[in-house]
C-alpha positions in Angstrom: -0.3 0.0 0.2 1.3 3.6 -1.1 0.8 6.5 0.5 0.5 10.1 -1.1 1.9 13.4 1.0 1.4 15.5 -1.4 -0.4 18.0 1.0 2.6 17.7 3.5 4.7 19.9 0.7 1.4 22.1 0.2 1.8 22.5 3.3 5.6 23.3 3.9 5.3 25.7 0.8 2.3 27.9 2.3 4.5 28.4 5.7 7.0 28.7 4.3 9.2 25.8 5.2 12.3 23.6 3.8 11.9 20.0 5.5 15.2 21.0 7.1 13.1 23.1 8.9 10.9 20.4 9.3 12.9 18.2 10.5 14.5 20.2 13.6 11.2 21.7 14.1 9.6 18.7 14.4 12.5 16.7 15.9 12.2 14.3 13.2 14.5 12.1 10.9 15.6 12.1 7.8 15.3 8.7 7.4 11.4 9.4 8.1 11.6 11.9 4.8 13.1 9.8 2.6 10.8 7.3 3.7 7.0 9.5 2.9 9.2 11.1 -0.4 8.5 7.4 -1.7 5.1 6.9 -0.5 6.2 4.3 2.9 4.0 4.7 6.2 5.5 6.4 8.8 4.2 6.0 12.7 1.2 8.1 13.9 3.6 9.7 16.0 5.5 11.3 13.8 2.8 12.4 11.4 0.9 13.9 15.4 4.2 15.5 15.6 4.3 17.3 11.8 0.9 18.0 12.9 1.5 19.7 15.5 4.3 22.0 13.7 2.5 22.3 11.0 -0.9 23.7 13.4 -2.9 21.0 10.8 -4.7 17.6 10.6 -3.0 13.9 9.7 -5.7 14.8 7.0 -3.5 17.5 5.6 -0.8 16.2 5.3 -1.6 12.5 3.8 -4.2 10.3 1.6 -4.4 7.1 0.5 -2.3 6.3 -3.3 -5.1 4.6 -5.0 -3.1 4.0 -8.6 -0.2 2.5 -7.2 
């Protein structure tokens, strides 16, 4: 099962943030972002950290990629 994290990209742009900023502020790893770039699953606790930092909901970050 693949996931689509395009919402995260949009939120980063909207918040004028780079991936490095998110790594530092949300205390997540570069490996986690690499998994997300590949459409792989990440833990809900990680998604929660990202949502808290970006003041968003999980649905704003991720959706199921039905075409893969």
